[in-house]
All heavy atoms as TSV, in Angstrom:
chain	resi	resn	atom	element	x	y	z
A	1	MET	N	N	103.585	120.667	80.551
A	1	MET	CA	C	103.182	119.305	80.450
A	1	MET	C	C	102.993	118.680	81.812
A	1	MET	O	O	103.878	118.807	82.682
A	1	MET	CB	C	104.246	118.525	79.676
A	1	MET	CG	C	103.907	117.104	79.381
A	1	MET	SD	S	105.095	116.455	78.193
A	1	MET	CE	C	105.381	114.908	78.932
A	2	ARG	N	N	101.853	118.056	82.022
A	2	ARG	CA	C	101.561	117.423	83.315
A	2	ARG	C	C	102.195	116.056	83.408
A	2	ARG	O	O	102.208	115.288	82.468
A	2	ARG	CB	C	100.050	117.321	83.440
A	2	ARG	CG	C	99.559	116.850	84.788
A	2	ARG	CD	C	98.066	116.866	84.895
A	2	ARG	NE	N	97.399	115.907	84.064
A	2	ARG	CZ	C	97.290	114.588	84.437
A	2	ARG	NH1	N	97.830	114.174	85.538
A	2	ARG	NH2	N	96.622	113.748	83.655
A	3	ALA	N	N	102.682	115.718	84.575
A	3	ALA	CA	C	103.320	114.425	84.786
A	3	ALA	C	C	102.230	113.355	84.876
A	3	ALA	O	O	101.113	113.592	85.331
A	3	ALA	CB	C	104.101	114.413	86.094
A	4	THR	N	N	102.558	112.159	84.386
A	4	THR	CA	C	101.633	111.007	84.507
A	4	THR	C	C	101.446	110.645	85.936
A	4	THR	O	O	102.380	110.633	86.730
A	4	THR	CB	C	102.234	109.808	83.724
A	4	THR	OG1	O	102.393	110.217	82.349
A	4	THR	CG2	C	101.322	108.582	83.771
A	5	GLN	N	N	100.186	110.294	86.270
A	5	GLN	CA	C	99.858	109.808	87.639
A	5	GLN	C	C	99.561	108.312	87.525
A	5	GLN	O	O	98.678	107.931	86.735
A	5	GLN	CB	C	98.679	110.560	88.225
A	5	GLN	CG	C	98.991	112.029	88.480
A	5	GLN	CD	C	97.864	112.696	89.141
A	5	GLN	OE1	O	96.714	112.387	89.042
A	5	GLN	NE2	N	98.185	113.728	89.897
A	6	TRP	N	N	100.216	107.534	88.336
A	6	TRP	CA	C	100.050	106.089	88.379
A	6	TRP	C	C	99.268	105.692	89.578
A	6	TRP	O	O	99.529	106.167	90.694
A	6	TRP	CB	C	101.417	105.429	88.383
A	6	TRP	CG	C	102.250	105.746	87.192
A	6	TRP	CD1	C	103.070	106.840	86.998
A	6	TRP	CD2	C	102.321	105.021	85.969
A	6	TRP	NE1	N	103.623	106.812	85.767
A	6	TRP	CE2	C	103.200	105.702	85.103
A	6	TRP	CE3	C	101.692	103.851	85.526
A	6	TRP	CZ2	C	103.470	105.225	83.860
A	6	TRP	CZ3	C	101.992	103.373	84.294
A	6	TRP	CH2	C	102.847	104.059	83.406
A	7	THR	N	N	98.267	104.833	89.386
A	7	THR	CA	C	97.381	104.384	90.459
A	7	THR	C	C	97.077	102.906	90.303
A	7	THR	O	O	97.157	102.336	89.230
A	7	THR	CB	C	96.071	105.143	90.488
A	7	THR	OG1	O	95.397	105.011	89.238
A	7	THR	CG2	C	96.262	106.613	90.803
A	8	TRP	N	N	96.714	102.231	91.419
A	8	TRP	CA	C	96.269	100.894	91.419
A	8	TRP	C	C	94.796	100.800	91.767
A	8	TRP	O	O	94.321	101.584	92.597
A	8	TRP	CB	C	97.045	100.069	92.501
A	8	TRP	CG	C	98.458	99.809	92.197
A	8	TRP	CD1	C	99.520	100.477	92.740
A	8	TRP	CD2	C	98.986	98.876	91.310
A	8	TRP	NE1	N	100.687	99.969	92.246
A	8	TRP	CE2	C	100.382	98.965	91.361
A	8	TRP	CE3	C	98.433	97.903	90.479
A	8	TRP	CZ2	C	101.250	98.150	90.610
A	8	TRP	CZ3	C	99.281	97.087	89.742
A	8	TRP	CH2	C	100.675	97.200	89.820
A	9	THR	N	N	94.070	99.893	91.147
A	9	THR	CA	C	92.746	99.492	91.565
A	9	THR	C	C	92.771	98.027	91.837
A	9	THR	O	O	93.604	97.268	91.275
A	9	THR	CB	C	91.674	99.844	90.519
A	9	THR	OG1	O	92.029	99.270	89.261
A	9	THR	CG2	C	91.549	101.360	90.354
A	10	PHE	N	N	91.813	97.568	92.634
A	10	PHE	CA	C	91.823	96.155	93.110
A	10	PHE	C	C	90.442	95.560	93.001
A	10	PHE	O	O	89.428	96.214	93.172
A	10	PHE	CB	C	92.287	96.124	94.564
A	10	PHE	CG	C	93.552	96.888	94.801
A	10	PHE	CD1	C	93.528	98.180	95.301
A	10	PHE	CD2	C	94.749	96.392	94.452
A	10	PHE	CE1	C	94.673	98.905	95.475
A	10	PHE	CE2	C	95.932	97.121	94.630
A	10	PHE	CZ	C	95.864	98.378	95.114
A	11	GLU	N	N	90.429	94.228	92.703
A	11	GLU	CA	C	89.169	93.496	92.637
A	11	GLU	C	C	89.268	92.210	93.392
A	11	GLU	O	O	90.338	91.604	93.491
A	11	GLU	CB	C	88.823	93.218	91.170
A	11	GLU	CG	C	88.493	94.450	90.340
A	11	GLU	CD	C	88.045	94.089	88.930
A	11	GLU	OE1	O	88.214	92.937	88.478
A	11	GLU	OE2	O	87.567	95.007	88.232
A	12	ASP	N	N	88.089	91.712	93.853
A	12	ASP	CA	C	88.025	90.411	94.492
A	12	ASP	C	C	87.840	89.324	93.436
A	12	ASP	O	O	87.849	89.627	92.201
A	12	ASP	CB	C	86.931	90.359	95.568
A	12	ASP	CG	C	85.527	90.482	95.043
A	12	ASP	OD1	O	85.287	90.376	93.834
A	12	ASP	OD2	O	84.631	90.664	95.837
A	13	ALA	N	N	87.657	88.098	93.814
A	13	ALA	CA	C	87.559	86.978	92.885
A	13	ALA	C	C	86.323	87.099	91.976
A	13	ALA	O	O	86.348	86.545	90.856
A	13	ALA	CB	C	87.503	85.640	93.675
A	14	GLU	N	N	85.316	87.797	92.370
A	14	GLU	CA	C	84.112	87.992	91.576
A	14	GLU	C	C	84.153	89.263	90.718
A	14	GLU	O	O	83.178	89.611	90.042
A	14	GLU	CB	C	82.827	87.991	92.436
A	14	GLU	CG	C	82.442	86.631	92.915
A	14	GLU	CD	C	83.288	86.132	94.097
A	14	GLU	OE1	O	83.641	86.926	94.988
A	14	GLU	OE2	O	83.746	84.961	94.019
A	15	GLY	N	N	85.252	89.981	90.747
A	15	GLY	CA	C	85.404	91.210	89.960
A	15	GLY	C	C	84.840	92.433	90.622
A	15	GLY	O	O	84.734	93.516	89.984
A	16	ARG	N	N	84.522	92.340	91.908
A	16	ARG	CA	C	84.025	93.552	92.635
A	16	ARG	C	C	85.171	94.359	93.139
A	16	ARG	O	O	86.209	93.836	93.569
A	16	ARG	CB	C	83.117	93.098	93.798
A	16	ARG	CG	C	81.829	92.396	93.393
A	16	ARG	CD	C	81.051	92.015	94.613
A	16	ARG	NE	N	81.832	91.100	95.431
A	16	ARG	CZ	C	81.414	89.881	95.770
A	16	ARG	NH1	N	80.279	89.433	95.370
A	16	ARG	NH2	N	82.189	89.140	96.572
A	17	PRO	N	N	85.019	95.677	93.155
A	17	PRO	CA	C	86.100	96.531	93.679
A	17	PRO	C	C	86.426	96.253	95.145
A	17	PRO	O	O	85.523	95.965	95.933
A	17	PRO	CB	C	85.511	97.974	93.517
A	17	PRO	CG	C	84.402	97.831	92.561
A	17	PRO	CD	C	83.885	96.445	92.680
A	18	VAL	N	N	87.684	96.350	95.442
A	18	VAL	CA	C	88.190	96.239	96.828
A	18	VAL	C	C	88.942	97.529	97.150
A	18	VAL	O	O	89.741	97.937	96.290
A	18	VAL	CB	C	89.130	94.985	96.982
A	18	VAL	CG1	C	89.743	94.939	98.360
A	18	VAL	CG2	C	88.363	93.698	96.699
A	19	GLU	N	N	88.678	98.107	98.276
A	19	GLU	CA	C	89.396	99.305	98.691
A	19	GLU	C	C	90.854	98.996	98.832
A	19	GLU	O	O	91.256	98.015	99.404
A	19	GLU	CB	C	88.833	99.865	99.971
A	19	GLU	CG	C	87.473	100.506	99.860
A	19	GLU	CD	C	87.457	101.671	98.941
A	19	GLU	OE1	O	88.372	102.536	98.980
A	19	GLU	OE2	O	86.528	101.776	98.102
A	20	GLY	N	N	91.695	99.909	98.268
A	20	GLY	CA	C	93.137	99.778	98.373
A	20	GLY	C	C	93.734	100.981	99.072
A	20	GLY	O	O	93.046	101.676	99.807
A	21	GLY	N	N	95.003	101.197	98.755
A	21	GLY	CA	C	95.695	102.281	99.419
A	21	GLY	C	C	95.237	103.683	98.988
A	21	GLY	O	O	95.311	104.623	99.725
A	22	GLY	N	N	94.829	103.822	97.706
A	22	GLY	CA	C	94.436	105.108	97.183
A	22	GLY	C	C	95.606	106.045	96.861
A	22	GLY	O	O	95.384	107.197	96.532
A	23	GLU	N	N	96.803	105.492	96.895
A	23	GLU	CA	C	97.970	106.315	96.622
A	23	GLU	C	C	98.096	106.693	95.160
A	23	GLU	O	O	97.654	105.897	94.287
A	23	GLU	CB	C	99.268	105.595	97.052
A	23	GLU	CG	C	99.461	105.574	98.554
A	23	GLU	CD	C	98.771	104.422	99.238
A	23	GLU	OE1	O	97.976	103.712	98.540
A	23	GLU	OE2	O	98.982	104.173	100.400
A	24	VAL	N	N	98.727	107.790	94.899
A	24	VAL	CA	C	99.026	108.231	93.505
A	24	VAL	C	C	100.547	108.288	93.489
A	24	VAL	O	O	101.202	108.838	94.346
A	24	VAL	CB	C	98.408	109.617	93.209
A	24	VAL	CG1	C	98.886	110.069	91.812
A	24	VAL	CG2	C	96.892	109.548	93.276
A	25	PHE	N	N	101.104	107.663	92.453
A	25	PHE	CA	C	102.566	107.557	92.354
A	25	PHE	C	C	103.114	108.390	91.148
A	25	PHE	O	O	102.442	108.423	90.115
A	25	PHE	CB	C	102.962	106.058	92.150
A	25	PHE	CG	C	102.426	105.188	93.231
A	25	PHE	CD1	C	101.200	104.555	93.105
A	25	PHE	CD2	C	103.115	105.052	94.415
A	25	PHE	CE1	C	100.734	103.753	94.139
A	25	PHE	CE2	C	102.645	104.242	95.458
A	25	PHE	CZ	C	101.417	103.611	95.306
A	26	PRO	N	N	104.256	108.990	91.324
A	26	PRO	CA	C	104.811	109.806	90.249
A	26	PRO	C	C	105.452	108.998	89.097
A	26	PRO	O	O	105.566	109.496	88.019
A	26	PRO	CB	C	105.860	110.695	90.916
A	26	PRO	CG	C	106.282	109.837	92.127
A	26	PRO	CD	C	105.039	109.080	92.534
A	27	THR	N	N	105.777	107.747	89.394
A	27	THR	CA	C	106.389	106.867	88.345
A	27	THR	C	C	105.845	105.487	88.416
A	27	THR	O	O	105.376	105.043	89.494
A	27	THR	CB	C	107.916	106.790	88.510
A	27	THR	OG1	O	108.206	106.068	89.691
A	27	THR	CG2	C	108.593	108.144	88.571
A	28	GLN	N	N	105.962	104.786	87.300
A	28	GLN	CA	C	105.551	103.376	87.226
A	28	GLN	C	C	106.395	102.587	88.236
A	28	GLN	O	O	105.864	101.681	88.937
A	28	GLN	CB	C	105.757	102.843	85.838
A	28	GLN	CG	C	105.373	101.358	85.698
A	28	GLN	CD	C	105.596	100.834	84.286
A	28	GLN	OE1	O	105.982	101.580	83.389
A	28	GLN	NE2	N	105.403	99.532	84.128
A	29	ALA	N	N	107.651	102.843	88.295
A	29	ALA	CA	C	108.522	102.145	89.236
A	29	ALA	C	C	108.112	102.274	90.674
A	29	ALA	O	O	108.072	101.311	91.455
A	29	ALA	CB	C	109.959	102.591	89.057
A	30	ASP	N	N	107.712	103.492	91.081
A	30	ASP	CA	C	107.236	103.698	92.451
A	30	ASP	C	C	105.966	102.875	92.706
A	30	ASP	O	O	105.843	102.281	93.787
A	30	ASP	CB	C	106.915	105.222	92.684
A	30	ASP	CG	C	108.175	106.071	92.741
A	30	ASP	OD1	O	109.282	105.526	93.028
A	30	ASP	OD2	O	108.057	107.281	92.466
A	31	ALA	N	N	105.099	102.820	91.760
A	31	ALA	CA	C	103.873	102.076	91.918
A	31	ALA	C	C	104.158	100.563	92.036
A	31	ALA	O	O	103.566	99.887	92.877
A	31	ALA	CB	C	102.920	102.313	90.688
A	32	GLU	N	N	105.105	100.089	91.229
A	32	GLU	CA	C	105.444	98.677	91.317
A	32	GLU	C	C	106.163	98.313	92.603
A	32	GLU	O	O	105.905	97.222	93.140
A	32	GLU	CB	C	106.286	98.295	90.067
A	32	GLU	CG	C	105.435	98.337	88.810
A	32	GLU	CD	C	106.238	98.146	87.566
A	32	GLU	OE1	O	107.500	98.178	87.595
A	32	GLU	OE2	O	105.615	97.973	86.475
A	33	VAL	N	N	106.983	99.190	93.096
A	33	VAL	CA	C	107.616	98.913	94.383
A	33	VAL	C	C	106.537	98.850	95.492
A	33	VAL	O	O	106.565	97.936	96.321
A	33	VAL	CB	C	108.673	99.986	94.752
A	33	VAL	CG1	C	109.108	99.911	96.219
A	33	VAL	CG2	C	109.902	99.865	93.817
A	34	TRP	N	N	105.584	99.768	95.449
A	34	TRP	CA	C	104.535	99.780	96.430
A	34	TRP	C	C	103.713	98.473	96.427
A	34	TRP	O	O	103.461	97.927	97.470
A	34	TRP	CB	C	103.623	100.993	96.209
A	34	TRP	CG	C	102.559	101.136	97.256
A	34	TRP	CD1	C	102.627	101.760	98.428
A	34	TRP	CD2	C	101.267	100.561	97.196
A	34	TRP	NE1	N	101.465	101.669	99.135
A	34	TRP	CE2	C	100.618	100.915	98.409
A	34	TRP	CE3	C	100.566	99.745	96.277
A	34	TRP	CZ2	C	99.286	100.470	98.684
A	34	TRP	CZ3	C	99.268	99.362	96.543
A	34	TRP	CH2	C	98.644	99.716	97.764
A	35	ILE	N	N	103.339	98.010	95.240
A	35	ILE	CA	C	102.545	96.799	95.198
A	35	ILE	C	C	103.344	95.597	95.706
A	35	ILE	O	O	102.817	94.698	96.402
A	35	ILE	CB	C	101.962	96.499	93.768
A	35	ILE	CG1	C	100.760	95.503	93.842
A	35	ILE	CG2	C	102.991	95.995	92.793
A	35	ILE	CD1	C	99.484	96.081	94.318
A	36	GLY	N	N	104.659	95.598	95.407
A	36	GLY	CA	C	105.503	94.517	95.898
A	36	GLY	C	C	105.567	94.474	97.426
A	36	GLY	O	O	105.709	93.437	98.036
A	37	GLU	N	N	105.464	95.635	98.047
A	37	GLU	CA	C	105.528	95.718	99.507
A	37	GLU	C	C	104.170	95.561	100.199
A	37	GLU	O	O	104.127	95.286	101.384
A	37	GLU	CB	C	106.096	97.086	99.938
A	37	GLU	CG	C	107.547	97.279	99.499
A	37	GLU	CD	C	108.054	98.708	99.744
A	37	GLU	OE1	O	107.249	99.596	99.986
A	37	GLU	OE2	O	109.295	98.915	99.621
A	38	ASN	N	N	103.085	95.720	99.462
A	38	ASN	CA	C	101.774	95.736	100.093
A	38	ASN	C	C	100.758	94.667	99.595
A	38	ASN	O	O	99.657	94.607	100.113
A	38	ASN	CB	C	101.118	97.112	99.830
A	38	ASN	CG	C	101.849	98.171	100.621
A	38	ASN	OD1	O	101.650	98.327	101.851
A	38	ASN	ND2	N	102.739	98.930	99.952
A	39	TRP	N	N	101.170	93.788	98.701
A	39	TRP	CA	C	100.211	92.852	98.149
A	39	TRP	C	C	99.586	91.918	99.184
A	39	TRP	O	O	98.455	91.540	99.117
A	39	TRP	CB	C	100.822	92.031	96.971
A	39	TRP	CG	C	101.880	91.054	97.342
A	39	TRP	CD1	C	103.212	91.344	97.426
A	39	TRP	CD2	C	101.740	89.708	97.697
A	39	TRP	NE1	N	103.885	90.210	97.798
A	39	TRP	CE2	C	102.976	89.191	97.988
A	39	TRP	CE3	C	100.633	88.886	97.795
A	39	TRP	CZ2	C	103.192	87.864	98.378
A	39	TRP	CZ3	C	100.809	87.573	98.158
A	39	TRP	CH2	C	102.065	87.081	98.439
A	40	ARG	N	N	100.399	91.546	100.217
A	40	ARG	CA	C	99.868	90.602	101.216
A	40	ARG	C	C	98.729	91.263	102.009
A	40	ARG	O	O	97.717	90.610	102.266
A	40	ARG	CB	C	100.972	90.162	102.197
A	40	ARG	CG	C	101.939	89.211	101.514
A	40	ARG	CD	C	103.112	88.865	102.466
A	40	ARG	NE	N	104.100	88.041	101.829
A	40	ARG	CZ	C	105.124	88.484	101.121
A	40	ARG	NH1	N	105.280	89.827	100.986
A	40	ARG	NH2	N	105.999	87.687	100.550
A	41	GLY	N	N	98.861	92.521	102.353
A	41	GLY	CA	C	97.819	93.200	103.095
A	41	GLY	C	C	96.541	93.370	102.245
A	41	GLY	O	O	95.441	93.285	102.718
A	42	LEU	N	N	96.750	93.602	100.929
A	42	LEU	CA	C	95.628	93.685	100.050
A	42	LEU	C	C	94.901	92.354	99.929
A	42	LEU	O	O	93.654	92.310	99.923
A	42	LEU	CB	C	96.083	94.154	98.670
A	42	LEU	CG	C	96.619	95.559	98.616
A	42	LEU	CD1	C	97.509	95.771	97.369
A	42	LEU	CD2	C	95.476	96.558	98.668
A	43	ARG	N	N	95.642	91.274	99.867
A	43	ARG	CA	C	95.037	89.919	99.878
A	43	ARG	C	C	94.237	89.702	101.125
A	43	ARG	O	O	93.128	89.153	101.055
A	43	ARG	CB	C	96.127	88.846	99.762
A	43	ARG	CG	C	96.748	88.718	98.424
A	43	ARG	CD	C	96.045	87.813	97.533
A	43	ARG	NE	N	95.896	86.480	98.099
A	43	ARG	CZ	C	94.905	85.677	97.804
A	43	ARG	NH1	N	93.974	85.998	96.967
A	43	ARG	NH2	N	94.820	84.473	98.388
A	44	GLU	N	N	94.714	90.136	102.274
A	44	GLU	CA	C	93.952	89.988	103.532
A	44	GLU	C	C	92.668	90.719	103.509
A	44	GLU	O	O	91.707	90.338	104.185
A	44	GLU	CB	C	94.838	90.471	104.735
A	44	GLU	CG	C	95.981	89.550	105.018
A	44	GLU	CD	C	96.977	90.138	106.051
A	44	GLU	OE1	O	96.694	91.241	106.607
A	44	GLU	OE2	O	97.993	89.443	106.311
A	45	ARG	N	N	92.559	91.789	102.732
A	45	ARG	CA	C	91.319	92.564	102.571
A	45	ARG	C	C	90.419	92.035	101.468
A	45	ARG	O	O	89.404	92.603	101.165
A	45	ARG	CB	C	91.649	94.040	102.325
A	45	ARG	CG	C	92.278	94.714	103.546
A	45	ARG	CD	C	92.189	96.218	103.462
A	45	ARG	NE	N	92.853	96.802	102.318
A	45	ARG	CZ	C	94.035	97.377	102.292
A	45	ARG	NH1	N	94.763	97.468	103.428
A	45	ARG	NH2	N	94.480	97.895	101.211
A	46	GLY	N	N	90.863	90.914	100.862
A	46	GLY	CA	C	90.015	90.282	99.843
A	46	GLY	C	C	90.359	90.526	98.381
A	46	GLY	O	O	89.702	90.052	97.463
A	47	ALA	N	N	91.443	91.288	98.123
A	47	ALA	CA	C	91.820	91.562	96.725
A	47	ALA	C	C	92.474	90.356	96.149
A	47	ALA	O	O	93.289	89.712	96.765
A	47	ALA	CB	C	92.772	92.765	96.688
A	48	GLU	N	N	92.053	90.060	94.911
A	48	GLU	CA	C	92.605	88.921	94.135
A	48	GLU	C	C	93.464	89.462	92.983
A	48	GLU	O	O	94.339	88.726	92.516
A	48	GLU	CB	C	91.517	88.051	93.587
A	48	GLU	CG	C	90.766	87.262	94.630
A	48	GLU	CD	C	91.565	86.074	95.121
A	48	GLU	OE1	O	92.279	85.450	94.351
A	48	GLU	OE2	O	91.420	85.708	96.327
A	49	SER	N	N	93.175	90.666	92.564
A	49	SER	CA	C	93.954	91.203	91.412
A	49	SER	C	C	94.091	92.678	91.557
A	49	SER	O	O	93.377	93.352	92.275
A	49	SER	CB	C	93.251	90.889	90.073
A	49	SER	OG	O	92.014	91.550	89.998
A	50	ALA	N	N	95.138	93.199	90.896
A	50	ALA	CA	C	95.445	94.637	90.905
A	50	ALA	C	C	95.618	95.099	89.491
A	50	ALA	O	O	96.218	94.397	88.655
A	50	ALA	CB	C	96.731	94.892	91.704
A	51	GLN	N	N	95.143	96.277	89.175
A	51	GLN	CA	C	95.232	96.890	87.826
A	51	GLN	C	C	95.971	98.212	87.967
A	51	GLN	O	O	95.535	99.104	88.660
A	51	GLN	CB	C	93.845	97.105	87.239
A	51	GLN	CG	C	93.853	97.849	85.916
A	51	GLN	CD	C	94.385	97.008	84.760
A	51	GLN	OE1	O	93.862	95.956	84.515
A	51	GLN	NE2	N	95.432	97.480	84.131
A	52	LEU	N	N	97.094	98.288	87.287
A	52	LEU	CA	C	97.864	99.576	87.225
A	52	LEU	C	C	97.303	100.483	86.136
A	52	LEU	O	O	97.080	100.000	85.014
A	52	LEU	CB	C	99.346	99.294	86.984
A	52	LEU	CG	C	100.262	100.497	86.977
A	52	LEU	CD1	C	100.245	101.209	88.325
A	52	LEU	CD2	C	101.694	100.075	86.654
A	53	SER	N	N	97.072	101.739	86.463
A	53	SER	CA	C	96.551	102.673	85.518
A	53	SER	C	C	97.452	103.903	85.453
A	53	SER	O	O	98.087	104.282	86.454
A	53	SER	CB	C	95.159	103.140	85.910
A	53	SER	OG	O	94.230	102.084	85.848
A	54	ALA	N	N	97.539	104.471	84.245
A	54	ALA	CA	C	98.297	105.711	84.034
A	54	ALA	C	C	97.275	106.750	83.637
A	54	ALA	O	O	96.560	106.596	82.631
A	54	ALA	CB	C	99.311	105.515	82.909
A	55	ASP	N	N	97.164	107.797	84.474
A	55	ASP	CA	C	96.185	108.844	84.227
A	55	ASP	C	C	94.761	108.289	84.077
A	55	ASP	O	O	93.975	108.733	83.233
A	55	ASP	CB	C	96.566	109.727	83.045
A	55	ASP	CG	C	97.813	110.543	83.291
A	55	ASP	OD1	O	98.088	110.831	84.492
A	55	ASP	OD2	O	98.518	110.872	82.379
A	56	GLY	N	N	94.428	107.270	84.848
A	56	GLY	CA	C	93.119	106.741	84.876
A	56	GLY	C	C	92.814	105.702	83.789
A	56	GLY	O	O	91.718	105.098	83.731
A	57	GLN	N	N	93.740	105.408	82.902
A	57	GLN	CA	C	93.578	104.433	81.818
A	57	GLN	C	C	94.398	103.172	82.190
A	57	GLN	O	O	95.583	103.268	82.509
A	57	GLN	CB	C	94.048	105.010	80.521
A	57	GLN	CG	C	93.264	106.228	80.068
A	57	GLN	CD	C	91.814	105.903	79.889
A	57	GLN	OE1	O	91.444	104.965	79.228
A	57	GLN	NE2	N	90.933	106.749	80.463
A	58	PRO	N	N	93.781	102.017	82.005
A	58	PRO	CA	C	94.524	100.761	82.275
A	58	PRO	C	C	95.852	100.741	81.521
A	58	PRO	O	O	95.856	101.091	80.317
A	58	PRO	CB	C	93.597	99.650	81.853
A	58	PRO	CG	C	92.212	100.239	81.959
A	58	PRO	CD	C	92.416	101.700	81.602
A	59	PHE	N	N	96.907	100.348	82.202
A	59	PHE	CA	C	98.227	100.338	81.588
A	59	PHE	C	C	98.670	98.984	81.118
A	59	PHE	O	O	99.400	98.807	80.178
A	59	PHE	CB	C	99.243	100.933	82.585
A	59	PHE	CG	C	100.632	100.993	82.071
A	59	PHE	CD1	C	100.991	101.895	81.096
A	59	PHE	CD2	C	101.579	100.086	82.500
A	59	PHE	CE1	C	102.299	101.945	80.564
A	59	PHE	CE2	C	102.901	100.091	82.023
A	59	PHE	CZ	C	103.221	101.035	81.045
A	60	SER	N	N	98.198	97.924	81.811
A	60	SER	CA	C	98.636	96.560	81.520
A	60	SER	C	C	97.527	95.636	81.963
A	60	SER	O	O	96.486	96.038	82.529
A	60	SER	CB	C	99.941	96.230	82.226
A	60	SER	OG	O	99.788	96.318	83.590
A	61	ARG	N	N	97.726	94.359	81.714
A	61	ARG	CA	C	96.753	93.330	82.221
A	61	ARG	C	C	96.705	93.382	83.749
A	61	ARG	O	O	97.704	93.707	84.383
A	61	ARG	CB	C	97.157	91.971	81.759
A	61	ARG	CG	C	97.120	91.793	80.289
A	61	ARG	CD	C	97.392	90.328	79.867
A	61	ARG	NE	N	98.033	89.514	80.870
A	61	ARG	CZ	C	99.068	88.772	80.683
A	61	ARG	NH1	N	99.612	88.665	79.479
A	61	ARG	NH2	N	99.559	87.992	81.635
A	62	PRO	N	N	95.557	92.927	84.304
A	62	PRO	CA	C	95.506	92.868	85.755
A	62	PRO	C	C	96.548	91.875	86.309
A	62	PRO	O	O	96.909	90.887	85.656
A	62	PRO	CB	C	94.082	92.311	86.029
A	62	PRO	CG	C	93.321	92.752	84.860
A	62	PRO	CD	C	94.269	92.675	83.689
A	63	LEU	N	N	97.064	92.190	87.443
A	63	LEU	CA	C	98.119	91.418	88.128
A	63	LEU	C	C	97.502	90.583	89.188
A	63	LEU	O	O	96.768	91.113	90.056
A	63	LEU	CB	C	99.153	92.411	88.721
A	63	LEU	CG	C	100.211	91.832	89.652
A	63	LEU	CD1	C	101.193	91.050	88.844
A	63	LEU	CD2	C	100.896	93.007	90.378
A	64	SER	N	N	97.704	89.257	89.196
A	64	SER	CA	C	97.217	88.398	90.203
A	64	SER	C	C	97.974	88.691	91.501
A	64	SER	O	O	99.188	88.871	91.520
A	64	SER	CB	C	97.393	86.923	89.856
A	64	SER	OG	O	97.054	86.080	90.916
A	65	LEU	N	N	97.197	88.708	92.627
A	65	LEU	CA	C	97.833	88.880	93.968
A	65	LEU	C	C	98.006	87.579	94.689
A	65	LEU	O	O	98.387	87.560	95.833
A	65	LEU	CB	C	97.018	89.902	94.763
A	65	LEU	CG	C	96.944	91.298	94.196
A	65	LEU	CD1	C	96.069	92.165	95.088
A	65	LEU	CD2	C	98.328	91.894	94.015
A	66	ARG	N	N	97.711	86.480	93.999
A	66	ARG	CA	C	97.884	85.159	94.632
A	66	ARG	C	C	99.385	84.816	94.673
A	66	ARG	O	O	100.086	85.099	93.727
A	66	ARG	CB	C	97.151	84.085	93.828
A	66	ARG	CG	C	95.648	84.239	93.928
A	66	ARG	CD	C	95.018	83.176	93.064
A	66	ARG	NE	N	93.593	83.222	93.283
A	66	ARG	CZ	C	92.913	82.248	93.854
A	66	ARG	NH1	N	93.533	81.131	94.195
A	66	ARG	NH2	N	91.628	82.356	94.060
A	67	PRO	N	N	99.834	84.203	95.753
A	67	PRO	CA	C	101.215	83.775	95.779
A	67	PRO	C	C	101.517	82.763	94.706
A	67	PRO	O	O	100.648	81.947	94.359
A	67	PRO	CB	C	101.349	83.170	97.205
A	67	PRO	CG	C	100.092	83.437	97.909
A	67	PRO	CD	C	99.076	83.852	96.932
A	68	ALA	N	N	102.729	82.766	94.259
A	68	ALA	CA	C	103.146	81.734	93.272
A	68	ALA	C	C	103.213	80.400	93.948
A	68	ALA	O	O	103.605	80.272	95.107
A	68	ALA	CB	C	104.484	82.120	92.698
A	69	ASP	N	N	102.830	79.334	93.221
A	69	ASP	CA	C	102.866	77.997	93.823
A	69	ASP	C	C	104.254	77.453	93.828
A	69	ASP	O	O	105.110	77.717	93.125
A	69	ASP	CB	C	101.979	77.048	93.005
A	69	ASP	CG	C	100.496	77.397	93.160
A	69	ASP	OD1	O	100.123	77.924	94.239
A	69	ASP	OD2	O	99.720	77.120	92.288
């Protein structure tokens, strides 16, 4: 049995792809820790949202990268 691969994709405010880290994570928790540590840099590159995928399939709703008010 192959382990699940977790990845992030990123979009700008118009829904266009934004280049991200390209990392593949062995667990959902690892992916979530990474986004928590890197969201500010992604925002600086124009990303407005992040989508977590499991084996290439969207896992949850897109996550806003905007700071909480």
